[in-house]
C-alpha positions in Angstrom: -21.1 132.4 -179.5 -18.2 130.3 -178.0 -17.5 130.3 -174.3 -13.7 130.4 -173.5 -12.6 128.8 -170.4 -9.4 129.6 -168.4 -8.0 125.8 -169.6 -8.4 126.8 -173.5 -4.6 127.9 -173.6 -1.6 127.9 -171.7 1.3 129.9 -172.5 4.0 127.2 -174.2 6.8 128.2 -171.3 4.0 127.4 -168.4 2.5 124.2 -170.4 4.1 121.3 -168.2 2.7 118.6 -170.8 4.2 120.5 -173.7 7.5 120.8 -171.9 7.5 117.1 -171.0 6.9 116.0 -174.4 9.1 114.9 -177.5 8.6 118.0 -179.1 10.1 120.0 -175.8 12.9 118.0 -175.6 15.4 120.3 -176.8 13.6 122.8 -174.2 14.9 120.9 -171.4 18.2 120.0 -173.0 19.2 123.7 -173.5 17.5 124.2 -170.0 19.7 121.5 -168.4 23.0 123.6 -170.0 22.0 127.0 -169.3 21.1 126.4 -165.5 24.0 124.5 -164.8 26.4 127.1 -166.7 24.5 129.7 -164.6 25.0 128.0 -161.2 29.2 127.7 -162.2 29.2 131.6 -162.9 27.4 132.2 -160.1 29.9 130.2 -158.0 33.0 131.9 -160.4 34.2 128.6 -161.0 36.6 128.9 -164.2 37.6 125.5 -164.7 37.7 121.9 -163.0 39.5 118.9 -162.1 37.9 115.8 -162.7 37.8 112.8 -160.7 36.4 109.0 -162.1 36.3 106.0 -160.2 34.5 102.9 -158.6 31.0 103.9 -156.3 31.8 100.7 -154.4 35.0 101.6 -152.5 34.8 102.3 -148.8 37.3 104.2 -146.5 40.5 102.4 -144.9 39.0 102.3 -141.3 35.6 100.6 -142.5 37.4 98.2 -144.6 39.5 97.1 -141.6 36.5 97.2 -139.3 35.0 94.8 -141.9 37.7 92.5 -142.2 38.2 91.7 -138.5 34.5 91.3 -138.2 34.8 88.5 -141.4 37.8 86.7 -139.4 36.3 86.8 -136.0 33.0 85.1 -137.7 35.1 83.1 -140.4 32.8 84.5 -143.0 33.3 86.4 -146.4 36.9 86.8 -145.6 38.2 87.2 -149.3 35.3 90.0 -150.2 36.6 91.7 -147.2 40.2 91.6 -148.2 39.2 92.6 -151.4 37.6 95.6 -150.3 40.7 96.4 -147.6 42.8 96.9 -151.0 40.5 99.0 -152.7 40.3 101.1 -150.0 44.0 102.3 -150.6 42.4 103.6 -153.9 39.6 105.5 -151.9 42.2 107.2 -149.6 44.9 107.6 -152.5 42.0 109.6 -154.4 41.1 111.6 -150.8 45.0 112.8 -150.6 45.1 113.6 -154.1 42.0 115.7 -154.0 43.3 117.4 -150.8 46.8 118.3 -152.2 45.2 119.7 -155.2 42.8 121.5 -153.4 45.4 123.4 -151.4 47.3 124.2 -154.4 44.4 125.4 -156.7 43.9 128.1 -153.7 46.8 129.7 -155.5 44.6 130.5 -158.4 41.4 131.1 -156.7 41.6 134.7 -155.5 38.7 136.4 -157.5 37.8 132.9 -159.6 37.7 129.3 -158.3 40.2 127.3 -160.6 41.0 123.8 -160.9 37.6 122.8 -158.5 37.5 119.2 -157.9 34.5 117.8 -159.9 32.8 114.1 -159.5 30.0 112.3 -160.4 28.9 112.9 -157.1 28.1 109.4 -155.7 29.7 107.4 -152.8 33.2 105.5 -153.4 35.9 107.4 -155.1 33.7 110.3 -155.6 33.1 110.6 -152.2 36.7 110.3 -151.6 37.7 113.0 -153.9 34.5 115.5 -152.6 36.2 114.7 -149.0 39.9 115.5 -149.9 38.8 118.8 -151.5 36.2 119.3 -148.3 39.2 118.5 -145.9 41.2 121.0 -148.0 38.7 123.6 -147.3 37.9 124.0 -150.8 34.9 123.8 -153.3 33.8 120.8 -154.8 31.4 119.9 -157.2 28.9 116.8 -157.7 27.6 116.0 -160.9 24.8 113.5 -160.2 22.4 111.7 -162.6 18.4 110.7 -162.1 18.5 107.1 -162.4 15.3 104.8 -161.5 17.5 103.3 -158.4 17.7 106.9 -156.8 21.4 108.1 -156.2 22.2 109.5 -152.7 24.7 112.5 -153.4 27.6 112.4 -150.7 27.7 114.8 -147.9 31.2 116.2 -148.4 30.2 118.2 -151.7 29.9 122.1 -151.7 26.3 123.2 -150.6 24.6 124.3 -153.9 26.7 122.7 -155.8 24.9 119.2 -156.1 23.4 119.0 -159.2 21.7 116.1 -160.5 21.2 115.8 -164.3 18.6 114.2 -166.3 20.5 113.4 -169.7 23.6 111.4 -169.3 25.5 113.3 -172.3 24.8 116.8 -170.5 26.1 115.6 -167.4 29.5 113.8 -169.4 29.9 117.6 -170.9 30.3 119.4 -167.8 32.3 116.4 -166.1 34.9 116.9 -169.3 34.7 120.2 -171.1 35.4 122.3 -168.2 37.9 120.0 -166.9 41.9 121.0 -166.9 43.0 117.4 -165.8 41.4 114.0 -165.5 41.9 111.6 -162.6 40.7 108.0 -163.4 41.0 105.1 -160.4 39.9 101.7 -160.9 36.3 101.3 -161.7 33.4 99.5 -163.7 31.5 100.2 -166.9 30.8 103.7 -166.3 34.4 104.3 -165.1 35.7 102.8 -168.6 33.0 104.5 -170.5 34.5 107.9 -169.2 38.3 107.0 -169.4 37.8 105.8 -173.2 35.6 108.6 -174.0 38.2 111.2 -172.6 40.6 109.3 -174.2 39.3 109.5 -177.8 38.7 113.1 -177.6 42.2 113.5 -176.7 43.2 111.2 -179.4 41.2 112.5 -182.1 42.2 116.3 -181.0 38.8 117.4 -179.9 40.0 118.2 -176.7 43.0 120.4 -178.0 44.0 121.8 -174.4 47.2 120.4 -172.6 45.0 118.3 -170.3 46.7 115.7 -168.3 45.1 112.2 -167.8 46.0 110.0 -164.8 45.0 106.3 -164.9 45.9 105.5 -161.0 46.6 101.9 -160.2 48.9 100.1 -162.5 48.3 96.5 -161.6 44.4 97.3 -162.2 44.3 99.0 -165.3 47.2 96.5 -166.9 44.7 93.7 -166.2 41.9 95.0 -167.5 43.2 96.9 -170.6 46.2 95.2 -172.7 47.5 98.2 -174.2 50.3 96.5 -175.6 48.4 94.0 -177.7 46.3 96.7 -179.0 49.5 98.1 -180.2 50.8 95.0 -181.7 47.3 94.8 -183.5 47.8 97.8 -184.9 44.4 99.3 -184.0 46.1 102.1 -182.1 49.5 103.6 -182.5 52.4 103.5 -179.7 52.7 107.2 -179.4 48.6 106.7 -178.3 49.8 105.4 -174.8 51.9 108.8 -174.1 48.3 110.3 -173.9 48.0 109.4 -169.8 50.3 108.7 -167.2 49.5 105.2 -165.4 50.7 105.5 -161.8 50.5 104.3 -158.4 52.1 107.3 -156.3 49.7 110.4 -155.4 53.0 112.4 -155.3 53.9 111.7 -159.1 50.0 112.2 -160.0 50.3 115.4 -158.2 53.5 116.9 -159.9 52.3 115.5 -163.1 49.1 117.6 -163.2 50.3 120.9 -161.4 53.6 120.7 -163.8 51.6 121.3 -167.0 48.5 123.4 -165.4 50.9 126.2 -163.7 53.1 126.1 -167.2 50.3 126.1 -169.9 46.9 126.6 -168.4 47.0 129.5 -165.6 46.8 132.3 -167.9 43.4 130.8 -169.5 41.3 132.7 -167.2 37.9 132.4 -169.2 35.9 129.3 -169.8 33.6 129.1 -172.9 30.9 126.4 -171.9 
């Protein structure tokens, strides 16, 4: 007679080795999806406004201190001047998120609408979460687990700092609930998010009237030559109307709120 041991069989949902195996991947993906979906529901979050941008920008106060120190020591002056220039984007993101948070309270009586969402890290993400915090509203941080540990910024609403394992699940929650997308200057990650959102809108996969803001004309015109793309017939002239390029917080705010209050305010259910 064969003796059975306690270790002989573990139910599948308790089997950590199975859950972390290749065969368990679909379950891990579904778990990440359902957990974040249920978290949004528990906080009564209907939809979001997503901010993208560089992790490397700092607030203006810190940038000024850095420049003064550089000039005093006659060292790294050019880098400090660039940091001060980029700090203007930090402050613009902070102000825009603040204004949008104050505005969205009109639509957040029983549910939370147009909640500021970011990737949860420093730089522009911190600025946007900070603006929402200063506007006394909720904000979300959708981070990603990386080999080099990323730290969430301190302005995200408690219990709304979410760390994803899968990049594509993070992208889904940054994009699908978004009623507007604001893209500040940034590097590879920002360019990736911008092109993905733009492609989804161009192809009609995003069929809601979602405003896209490209903030910082000088930067974006230097990084992407849209006229050249039109000239070479790889995009249509009408494609550049898929977004608004601006240097002004007030223009960005008016563009977003005009579209959302006219088109989206009655759409009170999000189907994730």
